[in-house]
C-alpha positions as CSV (number, residue, x, y, z in Angstrom):
1,M,4.5,-2.8,-3.3
2,P,0.8,-3.0,-2.4
3,K,-0.8,-6.4,-2.1
4,N,-1.4,-8.2,-5.4
5,S,-5.0,-8.4,-6.3
6,P,-6.9,-9.4,-9.4
7,D,-9.0,-6.2,-9.0
8,K,-7.0,-3.2,-7.9
9,S,-10.2,-1.0,-7.9
10,L,-11.6,-3.4,-5.3
11,F,-8.6,-2.8,-3.1
12,T,-9.1,1.0,-3.4
13,R,-12.9,0.7,-2.6
14,N,-12.2,-1.5,0.4
15,T,-9.6,0.9,1.7
16,L,-11.7,4.0,1.3
17,A,-14.6,2.1,3.0
18,A,-12.3,1.3,5.9
19,I,-11.2,4.9,6.2
20,R,-14.9,6.0,6.5
21,E,-15.7,3.2,8.9
22,L,-12.8,4.2,11.1
23,D,-14.2,7.8,11.2
24,I,-17.5,6.3,12.3
25,A,-15.6,4.2,14.9
26,I,-14.0,7.3,16.5
27,A,-17.4,9.1,16.6
28,N,-18.9,6.0,18.3
29,H,-16.0,5.8,20.7
30,I,-16.5,9.4,21.8
31,N,-20.3,8.7,22.3
32,W,-19.5,5.5,24.3
33,L,-17.1,7.5,26.5
34,R,-19.8,10.0,27.2
35,Q,-22.3,7.3,28.2
36,L,-19.7,5.5,30.3
37,H,-18.9,8.6,32.3
38,A,-22.6,9.2,32.8
39,A,-22.9,5.7,34.2
40,L,-19.9,6.3,36.5
41,I,-20.9,9.7,38.0
42,T,-24.8,9.7,37.9
43,D,-27.6,7.2,38.6
44,T,-27.7,6.2,34.9
45,P,-27.8,2.4,34.7
46,C,-24.6,0.7,33.7
47,P,-24.8,-0.7,30.1
48,A,-25.1,-4.5,30.4
49,N,-22.8,-5.2,27.5
50,D,-20.0,-3.1,29.1
51,L,-20.0,-5.5,32.1
52,R,-19.4,-8.6,30.0
53,V,-15.9,-10.1,29.5
54,D,-16.4,-9.9,25.7
55,A,-17.5,-6.3,25.7
56,H,-14.8,-5.5,23.2
57,H,-16.6,-7.7,20.7
58,R,-20.1,-6.1,21.4
59,C,-19.5,-2.4,21.0
60,E,-20.0,-0.9,17.5
61,F,-16.3,-0.8,16.8
62,G,-15.8,-4.4,17.9
63,V,-18.6,-5.6,15.6
64,W,-16.8,-4.0,12.6
65,Y,-13.3,-4.9,13.7
66,Y,-14.1,-8.6,14.2
67,G,-16.3,-8.8,11.2
68,D,-15.5,-6.8,8.0
69,G,-12.4,-5.2,9.4
70,M,-10.7,-8.5,10.3
71,A,-11.7,-10.0,7.0
72,Q,-10.2,-7.2,5.0
73,H,-7.2,-5.9,7.0
74,V,-5.9,-8.7,9.2
75,G,-2.1,-8.8,9.1
76,E,-1.6,-5.2,8.1
77,A,0.7,-3.0,10.1
78,G,-1.0,-1.3,12.9
79,F,-4.2,-3.3,12.8
80,A,-3.3,-5.7,15.7
81,E,-2.2,-2.8,17.9
82,I,-5.8,-1.3,17.7
83,E,-7.2,-4.6,18.9
84,K,-5.0,-4.9,21.9
85,T,-5.6,-1.3,23.1
86,H,-9.3,-1.7,22.4
87,H,-9.5,-4.9,24.4
88,D,-7.5,-3.5,27.3
89,M,-9.6,-0.3,27.4
90,H,-12.8,-2.4,27.7
91,D,-11.2,-4.5,30.5
92,A,-10.4,-1.3,32.4
93,A,-13.9,0.2,31.8
94,R,-15.5,-3.0,33.1
95,L,-13.4,-2.8,36.3
96,L,-14.6,0.8,36.9
97,L,-18.2,-0.2,36.2
98,T,-17.9,-3.1,38.6
99,H,-16.9,-0.8,41.4
100,R,-19.8,1.5,40.5
101,V,-22.3,-1.4,40.6
102,S,-21.0,-2.7,43.9
103,G,-21.0,0.8,45.5
104,A,-17.2,0.8,46.0
105,P,-15.2,4.0,45.4
106,I,-13.5,4.3,42.0
107,N,-9.7,4.3,42.4
108,I,-8.0,7.3,40.7
109,V,-5.1,5.1,39.5
110,E,-7.5,2.7,37.8
111,Y,-9.5,5.7,36.3
112,E,-6.3,7.3,34.9
113,H,-5.2,4.0,33.5
114,F,-8.6,3.7,31.7
115,M,-8.4,7.2,30.3
116,D,-4.9,6.6,29.1
117,L,-6.1,3.6,27.2
118,A,-9.1,5.5,25.8
119,I,-6.9,8.2,24.4
120,Q,-4.4,5.7,23.1
121,F,-7.2,3.8,21.3
122,K,-8.2,6.9,19.5
123,Q,-4.6,7.6,18.5
124,D,-4.0,4.0,17.3
125,V,-7.1,4.3,15.1
126,R,-5.9,7.6,13.7
127,V,-2.4,6.2,13.0
128,Y,-3.9,3.2,11.1
129,Q,-6.3,5.4,9.3
130,Y,-3.5,7.7,8.1
131,A,-1.6,4.6,6.9
132,L,-4.6,3.6,4.8
133,I,-4.9,7.1,3.4
134,N,-1.3,7.0,2.5
135,Q,-1.8,3.7,0.6
136,V,-4.6,5.2,-1.4
137,C,-2.7,8.4,-2.2
138,T,0.5,6.6,-3.3
139,V,-0.9,3.7,-5.3
140,D,-2.0,3.6,-8.9
141,H,-5.5,2.4,-8.6
142,L,-5.6,0.5,-11.9
143,T,-2.4,-1.5,-11.7
144,G,-1.5,-1.5,-8.0
145,A,2.0,-0.2,-8.8
146,W,3.2,2.9,-6.9
147,N,2.2,6.1,-8.5
148,R,4.2,9.2,-9.4
149,H,3.7,10.8,-6.1
150,A,5.3,7.8,-4.4
151,M,7.9,7.8,-7.0
152,A,9.1,11.3,-6.2
153,M,9.5,10.4,-2.6
154,K,11.3,7.1,-3.2
155,L,13.7,8.6,-5.7
156,A,14.6,11.4,-3.3
157,E,15.2,8.8,-0.5
158,E,17.4,6.7,-2.8
159,S,19.3,9.6,-4.2
160,E,20.2,10.7,-0.6
161,R,21.2,7.1,0.3
162,T,23.5,6.8,-2.7
163,Q,25.1,10.1,-1.9
164,R,25.6,9.1,1.7
165,S,26.7,5.6,1.2
166,G,28.3,5.6,-2.2
167,L,26.3,2.4,-3.1
168,T,25.0,2.0,-6.6
169,C,21.4,2.2,-7.8
170,A,19.9,1.6,-11.3
171,L,16.8,3.3,-12.8
172,C,14.9,1.6,-15.6
173,M,12.2,3.1,-17.9
174,M,10.0,0.3,-19.3
175,D,7.4,0.7,-22.0
176,I,5.0,-1.9,-23.4
177,D,5.7,-2.3,-27.1
178,H,2.8,-1.3,-29.4
179,F,0.3,-1.0,-26.6
180,K,-1.8,1.4,-28.6
181,R,-2.6,-1.5,-30.9
182,V,-4.2,-3.4,-28.0
183,N,-6.5,-0.5,-27.1
184,D,-7.4,0.2,-30.8
185,A,-8.1,-3.5,-31.5
186,Y,-9.8,-4.6,-28.3
187,G,-10.9,-1.5,-26.5
188,H,-9.7,0.2,-23.3
189,K,-11.3,-2.4,-20.9
190,I,-9.1,-5.1,-22.4
191,G,-6.2,-2.6,-22.3
192,D,-6.8,-2.1,-18.6
193,E,-6.8,-5.9,-18.0
194,V,-3.5,-6.2,-19.9
195,L,-1.9,-3.4,-17.8
196,Q,-3.0,-5.2,-14.6
197,A,-1.6,-8.6,-15.8
198,F,1.6,-6.9,-17.1
199,T,2.2,-5.3,-13.7
200,S,1.6,-8.6,-11.9
201,I,4.1,-10.5,-14.2
202,V,6.8,-7.8,-13.7
203,S,6.2,-7.6,-9.9
204,T,6.7,-11.3,-9.6
205,E,10.2,-11.1,-11.2
206,L,11.4,-8.2,-9.1
207,R,13.5,-8.7,-6.0
208,R,11.9,-7.8,-2.6
209,Y,13.9,-4.5,-2.4
210,D,13.1,-3.3,-5.9
211,T,10.2,-0.9,-6.6
212,L,7.8,-0.6,-9.5
213,F,6.1,2.7,-10.4
214,R,3.5,3.5,-13.0
215,Y,5.1,6.5,-14.8
216,G,2.1,7.1,-17.1
217,G,0.0,5.2,-19.6
218,E,1.9,2.0,-20.5
219,E,5.2,3.3,-19.2
220,F,6.7,2.2,-15.9
221,L,9.8,3.0,-13.9
222,M,11.8,0.5,-11.8
223,L,14.1,1.5,-9.0
224,L,16.8,-1.1,-8.5
225,P,18.9,-0.4,-5.4
226,N,22.4,-1.8,-4.9
227,T,22.5,-2.7,-8.6
228,N,25.1,-1.8,-11.2
229,L,24.3,-1.7,-14.9
230,D,25.6,-5.2,-15.6
231,N,23.4,-6.8,-12.9
232,A,20.5,-4.6,-13.9
233,A,20.8,-5.9,-17.5
234,L,20.6,-9.5,-16.2
235,L,17.5,-8.8,-14.2
236,L,15.8,-6.8,-16.9
237,N,16.5,-9.3,-19.6
238,R,15.0,-12.0,-17.4
239,I,11.9,-9.8,-17.0
240,R,11.8,-9.1,-20.8
241,E,12.0,-12.9,-21.6
242,T,9.3,-13.8,-19.1
243,L,7.0,-11.2,-20.5
244,A,7.5,-12.4,-24.1
245,A,6.9,-16.0,-22.9
246,S,3.7,-15.1,-20.9
247,P,0.6,-14.6,-23.1
248,I,-2.1,-12.8,-21.2
249,T,-5.6,-14.2,-21.2
250,C,-8.3,-11.6,-20.6
251,G,-11.7,-12.1,-19.1
252,N,-13.4,-12.4,-22.4
253,G,-11.0,-15.1,-23.6
254,T,-8.8,-12.7,-25.7
255,V,-5.2,-13.8,-25.6
256,I,-2.6,-11.0,-25.9
257,H,1.1,-11.5,-26.5
258,L,3.3,-8.7,-25.2
259,T,6.9,-7.5,-25.3
260,A,8.5,-4.5,-23.6
261,S,11.5,-2.3,-24.1
262,F,13.8,-1.2,-21.3
263,G,16.1,1.7,-20.8
264,V,18.4,1.6,-17.8
265,A,20.8,4.2,-16.3
266,Q,22.9,4.5,-13.2
267,M,21.7,6.9,-10.5
268,A,24.9,8.8,-9.5
269,G,25.0,10.4,-6.1
270,H,26.4,13.6,-7.6
271,E,23.8,14.2,-10.3
272,A,20.2,15.4,-10.2
273,I,17.5,12.8,-10.2
274,E,16.0,14.5,-13.3
275,D,19.3,13.7,-15.2
276,A,19.2,10.0,-14.3
277,L,15.6,9.8,-15.4
278,E,16.5,11.6,-18.7
279,H,19.4,9.1,-19.3
280,A,17.1,6.1,-18.7
281,D,14.5,7.7,-21.1
282,H,17.2,8.1,-23.8
283,A,18.2,4.5,-23.3
284,L,14.6,3.5,-23.7
285,L,14.3,5.4,-27.0
286,A,17.5,3.5,-28.1
287,A,15.8,0.2,-27.3
288,K,12.8,1.1,-29.4
289,A,14.9,2.4,-32.2
290,N,16.8,-0.9,-32.3
291,G,13.7,-3.0,-32.9
292,R,12.0,-3.0,-29.4
293,N,11.9,-6.0,-27.0
294,K,15.4,-5.0,-26.0
295,V,17.3,-3.8,-22.9
296,C,19.6,-0.8,-23.6
297,A,21.7,1.1,-21.1
298,W,22.6,4.8,-21.2
299,E,25.2,5.2,-23.9
300,V,26.0,1.5,-24.1
301,P,23.5,-1.0,-25.6
302,I,23.0,-4.2,-23.7
303,T,21.4,-7.2,-25.5
Protein backbone atom coordinates (compact mmCIF):
# COMPACT_ATOMS: atom_id res chain seq x y z
CA MET A 1 0.00 0.00 0.00
CA PRO A 2 1.23 3.55 -0.56
CA LYS A 3 2.91 5.37 2.25
CA ASN A 4 0.52 6.55 4.93
CA SER A 5 0.19 10.31 4.97
CA PRO A 6 -2.20 12.73 6.67
CA ASP A 7 -2.68 14.43 3.29
CA LYS A 8 -2.98 12.04 0.37
CA SER A 9 -3.42 14.90 -2.08
CA LEU A 10 0.00 16.19 -0.96
CA PHE A 11 1.49 12.80 -1.87
CA THR A 12 -0.07 13.07 -5.32
CA ARG A 13 1.11 16.65 -5.86
CA ASN A 14 4.66 15.79 -4.80
CA THR A 15 4.73 12.74 -7.06
CA LEU A 16 3.42 14.66 -10.08
CA ALA A 17 5.99 17.40 -9.37
CA ALA A 18 8.77 14.80 -9.26
CA ILE A 19 7.64 13.35 -12.60
CA ARG A 20 7.85 16.81 -14.18
CA GLU A 21 11.22 17.49 -12.55
CA LEU A 22 12.61 14.22 -13.88
CA ASP A 23 11.52 15.26 -17.38
CA ILE A 24 13.46 18.49 -16.88
CA ALA A 25 16.40 16.47 -15.53
CA ILE A 26 16.57 14.38 -18.71
CA ALA A 27 16.42 17.51 -20.89
CA ASN A 28 19.22 19.08 -18.82
CA HIS A 29 21.20 15.84 -19.05
CA ILE A 30 21.05 15.90 -22.86
CA ASN A 31 22.11 19.56 -22.89
CA TRP A 32 24.99 18.78 -20.52
CA LEU A 33 26.13 15.93 -22.78
CA ARG A 34 26.14 18.31 -25.74
CA GLN A 35 28.28 20.84 -23.86
CA LEU A 36 30.61 18.12 -22.58
CA HIS A 37 31.26 16.79 -26.06
CA ALA A 38 31.88 20.30 -27.30
CA ALA A 39 34.53 20.69 -24.61
CA LEU A 40 36.11 17.36 -25.53
CA ILE A 41 36.40 17.84 -29.31
CA THR A 42 36.68 21.63 -29.76
CA ASP A 43 38.51 24.52 -28.14
CA THR A 44 35.51 25.24 -25.93
CA PRO A 45 36.71 25.76 -22.34
CA CYS A 46 36.00 22.88 -19.98
CA PRO A 47 33.22 23.75 -17.47
CA ALA A 48 34.89 24.37 -14.11
CA ASN A 49 32.19 22.55 -12.13
CA ASP A 50 32.65 19.38 -14.18
CA LEU A 51 36.29 19.19 -13.07
CA ARG A 52 35.36 19.19 -9.37
CA VAL A 53 35.09 15.98 -7.35
CA ASP A 54 31.59 17.03 -6.25
CA ALA A 55 30.41 17.73 -9.79
CA HIS A 56 27.48 15.37 -9.29
CA HIS A 57 26.16 17.75 -6.61
CA ARG A 58 26.59 20.88 -8.76
CA CYS A 59 24.80 19.99 -11.98
CA GLU A 60 21.11 20.88 -12.26
CA PHE A 61 20.01 17.30 -11.64
CA GLY A 62 22.28 17.02 -8.59
CA VAL A 63 20.88 20.21 -7.09
CA TRP A 64 17.35 18.74 -7.33
CA TYR A 65 18.34 15.21 -6.29
CA TYR A 66 20.23 16.23 -3.14
CA GLY A 67 17.65 18.89 -2.29
CA ASP A 68 13.93 18.42 -2.87
CA GLY A 69 14.38 14.98 -4.43
CA MET A 70 16.21 13.52 -1.46
CA ALA A 71 13.73 15.10 0.93
CA GLN A 72 10.69 13.59 -0.79
CA HIS A 73 11.82 10.28 -2.25
CA VAL A 74 14.74 8.89 -0.26
CA GLY A 75 14.29 5.20 0.45
CA GLU A 76 12.00 4.57 -2.52
CA ALA A 77 12.86 1.73 -4.88
CA GLY A 78 15.03 2.92 -7.76
CA PHE A 79 15.98 6.27 -6.22
CA ALA A 80 19.39 5.20 -4.91
CA GLU A 81 20.26 3.51 -8.23
CA ILE A 82 19.93 6.87 -9.99
CA GLU A 83 22.38 8.46 -7.57
CA LYS A 84 25.06 5.81 -8.05
CA THR A 85 24.92 5.93 -11.85
CA HIS A 86 24.86 9.73 -11.80
CA HIS A 87 27.89 9.88 -9.48
CA ASP A 88 29.87 7.35 -11.54
CA MET A 89 28.98 9.18 -14.76
CA HIS A 90 30.38 12.48 -13.45
CA ASP A 91 33.54 10.71 -12.25
CA ALA A 92 34.01 9.26 -15.74
CA ALA A 93 33.35 12.67 -17.34
CA ARG A 94 35.91 14.33 -15.06
CA LEU A 95 38.53 11.79 -16.12
CA LEU A 96 37.92 12.59 -19.81
CA LEU A 97 38.03 16.34 -19.17
CA THR A 98 41.25 16.00 -17.17
CA HIS A 99 42.87 14.34 -20.21
CA ARG A 100 41.55 17.15 -22.40
CA VAL A 101 42.96 19.88 -20.12
CA SER A 102 46.37 18.20 -19.88
CA GLY A 103 46.54 17.63 -23.64
CA ALA A 104 46.61 13.84 -23.24
CA PRO A 105 44.70 11.68 -25.74
CA ILE A 106 41.29 10.39 -24.70
CA ASN A 107 41.24 6.64 -24.21
CA ILE A 108 38.47 4.95 -26.21
CA VAL A 109 37.75 2.48 -23.40
CA GLU A 110 37.31 5.32 -20.92
CA TYR A 111 35.10 7.20 -23.39
CA GLU A 112 32.88 4.15 -24.01
CA HIS A 113 32.62 3.59 -20.26
CA PHE A 114 31.44 7.18 -19.85
CA MET A 115 28.87 6.83 -22.65
CA ASP A 116 27.54 3.59 -21.16
CA LEU A 117 27.01 5.40 -17.86
CA ALA A 118 25.39 8.40 -19.56
CA ILE A 119 22.91 6.11 -21.32
CA GLN A 120 22.33 4.08 -18.16
CA PHE A 121 21.64 7.25 -16.19
CA LYS A 122 18.89 8.26 -18.60
CA GLN A 123 17.40 4.76 -18.43
CA ASP A 124 17.51 4.74 -14.61
CA VAL A 125 15.70 8.07 -14.47
CA ARG A 126 13.03 6.82 -16.89
CA VAL A 127 12.51 3.60 -14.91
CA TYR A 128 12.06 5.56 -11.69
CA GLN A 129 9.78 8.03 -13.44
CA TYR A 130 7.58 5.21 -14.74
CA ALA A 131 7.38 3.81 -11.21
CA LEU A 132 6.12 7.19 -9.97
CA ILE A 133 3.59 7.36 -12.81
CA ASN A 134 2.39 3.88 -11.85
CA GLN A 135 1.88 5.02 -8.25
CA VAL A 136 -0.24 7.96 -9.32
CA CYS A 137 -2.29 5.84 -11.75
CA THR A 138 -3.04 3.05 -9.27
CA VAL A 139 -3.63 4.99 -6.05
CA ASP A 140 -6.88 6.56 -4.91
CA HIS A 141 -5.77 10.14 -4.37
CA LEU A 142 -8.12 10.86 -1.48
CA THR A 143 -7.56 7.86 0.76
CA GLY A 144 -4.23 6.44 -0.40
CA ALA A 145 -5.78 2.98 -0.87
CA TRP A 146 -5.24 1.24 -4.19
CA ASN A 147 -7.84 2.19 -6.81
CA ARG A 148 -10.02 -0.01 -9.05
CA HIS A 149 -7.41 -0.08 -11.81
CA ALA A 150 -4.93 -1.62 -9.39
CA MET A 151 -7.65 -3.86 -8.02
CA ALA A 152 -8.31 -5.46 -11.41
CA MET A 153 -4.63 -6.28 -11.83
CA LYS A 154 -4.20 -7.62 -8.29
CA LEU A 155 -7.32 -9.78 -8.47
CA ALA A 156 -6.19 -11.29 -11.76
CA GLU A 157 -2.77 -12.08 -10.26
CA GLU A 158 -4.29 -13.65 -7.15
CA SER A 159 -6.83 -15.66 -9.16
CA GLU A 160 -4.02 -17.10 -11.28
CA ARG A 161 -2.02 -17.89 -8.13
CA THR A 162 -4.89 -19.72 -6.45
CA GLN A 163 -5.53 -21.77 -9.60
CA ARG A 164 -1.86 -22.67 -9.87
CA SER A 165 -1.12 -23.39 -6.23
CA GLY A 166 -4.47 -24.45 -4.82
CA LEU A 167 -4.01 -22.03 -1.89
CA THR A 168 -6.95 -20.16 -0.42
CA CYS A 169 -7.78 -16.48 -0.72
CA ALA A 170 -10.63 -14.47 0.79
CA LEU A 171 -12.30 -11.36 -0.63
CA CYS A 172 -14.09 -8.91 1.62
CA MET A 173 -16.45 -6.10 0.63
CA MET A 174 -16.56 -3.45 3.39
CA ASP A 175 -18.97 -0.54 3.65
CA ILE A 176 -19.03 2.30 6.19
CA ASP A 177 -22.40 2.23 7.96
CA HIS A 178 -24.63 5.27 7.36
CA PHE A 179 -21.82 7.30 5.81
CA LYS A 180 -24.35 9.48 3.97
CA ARG A 181 -25.39 10.88 7.34
CA VAL A 182 -21.83 12.16 7.85
CA ASN A 183 -21.85 14.03 4.55
CA ASP A 184 -25.38 15.36 5.11
CA ALA A 185 -24.68 16.54 8.66
CA TYR A 186 -21.13 17.87 8.35
CA GLY A 187 -20.42 18.35 4.65
CA HIS A 188 -18.15 16.60 2.17
CA LYS A 189 -14.92 18.09 3.52
CA ILE A 190 -15.49 16.36 6.86
CA GLY A 191 -16.63 13.27 4.93
CA ASP A 192 -13.28 13.22 3.10
CA GLU A 193 -11.39 13.49 6.39
CA VAL A 194 -13.41 10.60 7.77
CA LEU A 195 -12.63 8.44 4.72
CA GLN A 196 -8.91 9.17 5.13
CA ALA A 197 -8.95 8.33 8.83
CA PHE A 198 -11.05 5.22 8.20
CA THR A 199 -8.54 3.97 5.62
CA SER A 200 -5.65 4.59 8.00
CA ILE A 201 -7.33 2.62 10.82
CA VAL A 202 -8.12 -0.35 8.56
CA SER A 203 -4.64 -0.35 7.00
CA THR A 204 -3.03 -0.52 10.43
CA GLU A 205 -4.97 -3.69 11.25
CA LEU A 206 -4.20 -5.51 7.99
CA ARG A 207 -1.34 -7.96 7.64
CA ARG A 208 1.60 -6.98 5.43
CA TYR A 209 0.45 -9.23 2.55
CA ASP A 210 -3.20 -8.05 2.60
CA THR A 211 -4.34 -5.34 0.20
CA LEU A 212 -6.96 -2.61 0.57
CA PHE A 213 -8.74 -1.07 -2.43
CA ARG A 214 -11.24 1.76 -2.63
CA TYR A 215 -14.11 0.19 -4.54
CA GLY A 216 -16.14 3.37 -4.76
CA GLY A 217 -17.57 6.01 -2.43
CA GLU A 218 -17.47 4.60 1.11
CA GLU A 219 -17.10 1.00 -0.09
CA PHE A 220 -13.77 -0.83 0.05
CA LEU A 221 -12.48 -4.24 -0.98
CA MET A 222 -9.89 -6.26 0.92
CA LEU A 223 -7.84 -9.02 -0.67
CA LEU A 224 -6.71 -11.54 1.96
CA PRO A 225 -4.30 -14.14 0.48
CA ASN A 226 -3.70 -17.52 2.11
CA THR A 227 -6.81 -17.02 4.24
CA ASN A 228 -9.86 -19.27 4.63
CA LEU A 229 -13.26 -17.97 5.72
CA ASP A 230 -12.74 -18.79 9.42
CA ASN A 231 -9.44 -16.91 9.62
CA ALA A 232 -10.87 -14.07 7.54
CA ALA A 233 -13.73 -13.76 10.05
CA LEU A 234 -11.25 -13.43 12.93
CA LEU A 235 -9.31 -10.71 11.13
CA LEU A 236 -12.40 -8.82 9.97
CA ASN A 237 -14.07 -8.91 13.35
CA ARG A 238 -10.90 -7.46 14.87
CA ILE A 239 -11.00 -4.64 12.31
CA ARG A 240 -14.73 -4.14 12.95
CA GLU A 241 -14.18 -3.86 16.71
CA THR A 242 -11.23 -1.50 16.29
CA LEU A 243 -13.28 0.80 14.06
CA ALA A 244 -16.17 0.87 16.51
CA ALA A 245 -13.77 1.71 19.36
CA SER A 246 -11.86 4.44 17.45
CA PRO A 247 -13.75 7.75 17.27
CA ILE A 248 -12.36 10.01 14.53
CA THR A 249 -11.52 13.61 15.43
CA CYS A 250 -11.63 15.88 12.38
CA GLY A 251 -9.66 19.06 11.81
CA ASN A 252 -12.47 21.31 13.08
CA GLY A 253 -12.83 19.28 16.27
CA THR A 254 -15.83 17.26 15.12
CA VAL A 255 -15.79 13.73 16.56
CA ILE A 256 -17.31 11.01 14.38
CA HIS A 257 -18.11 7.50 15.60
CA LEU A 258 -18.08 4.90 12.82
CA THR A 259 -18.98 1.28 12.33
CA ALA A 260 -18.69 -0.82 9.19
CA SER A 261 -20.28 -3.91 7.68
CA PHE A 262 -18.30 -6.71 6.07
CA GLY A 263 -19.13 -9.37 3.50
CA VAL A 264 -16.54 -12.06 2.85
CA ALA A 265 -16.32 -14.82 0.26
CA GLN A 266 -13.74 -17.36 -0.81
CA MET A 267 -11.94 -16.85 -4.11
CA ALA A 268 -12.08 -20.27 -5.75
CA GLY A 269 -9.54 -21.07 -8.43
CA HIS A 270 -12.17 -22.54 -10.74
CA GLU A 271 -14.66 -19.62 -10.66
CA ALA A 272 -14.61 -16.23 -12.32
CA ILE A 273 -13.40 -13.24 -10.30
CA GLU A 274 -16.73 -11.53 -10.94
CA ASP A 275 -18.53 -14.42 -9.20
CA ALA A 276 -16.35 -14.10 -6.09
CA LEU A 277 -16.99 -10.34 -6.00
CA GLU A 278 -20.72 -10.93 -6.36
CA HIS A 279 -20.68 -13.45 -3.51
CA ALA A 280 -18.82 -11.01 -1.24
CA ASP A 281 -21.31 -8.29 -2.18
CA HIS A 282 -24.27 -10.54 -1.34
CA ALA A 283 -22.64 -11.31 2.02
CA LEU A 284 -22.24 -7.57 2.62
CA LEU A 285 -25.94 -7.05 1.92
CA ALA A 286 -26.68 -9.77 4.48
CA ALA A 287 -24.53 -7.98 7.07
CA LYS A 288 -26.49 -4.77 6.48
CA ALA A 289 -29.83 -6.57 6.59
CA ASN A 290 -28.87 -8.12 9.94
CA GLY A 291 -28.34 -4.78 11.65
CA ARG A 292 -24.96 -3.59 10.26
CA ASN A 293 -21.66 -3.55 12.18
CA LYS A 294 -21.38 -7.26 11.40
CA VAL A 295 -19.21 -9.69 9.45
CA CYS A 296 -21.11 -12.12 7.22
CA ALA A 297 -19.76 -14.78 4.89
CA TRP A 298 -21.28 -15.93 1.62
CA GLU A 299 -24.21 -18.20 2.56
CA VAL A 300 -23.08 -18.63 6.20
CA PRO A 301 -23.34 -15.64 8.63
CA ILE A 302 -20.35 -15.13 10.91
CA THR A 303 -20.82 -13.08 14.08
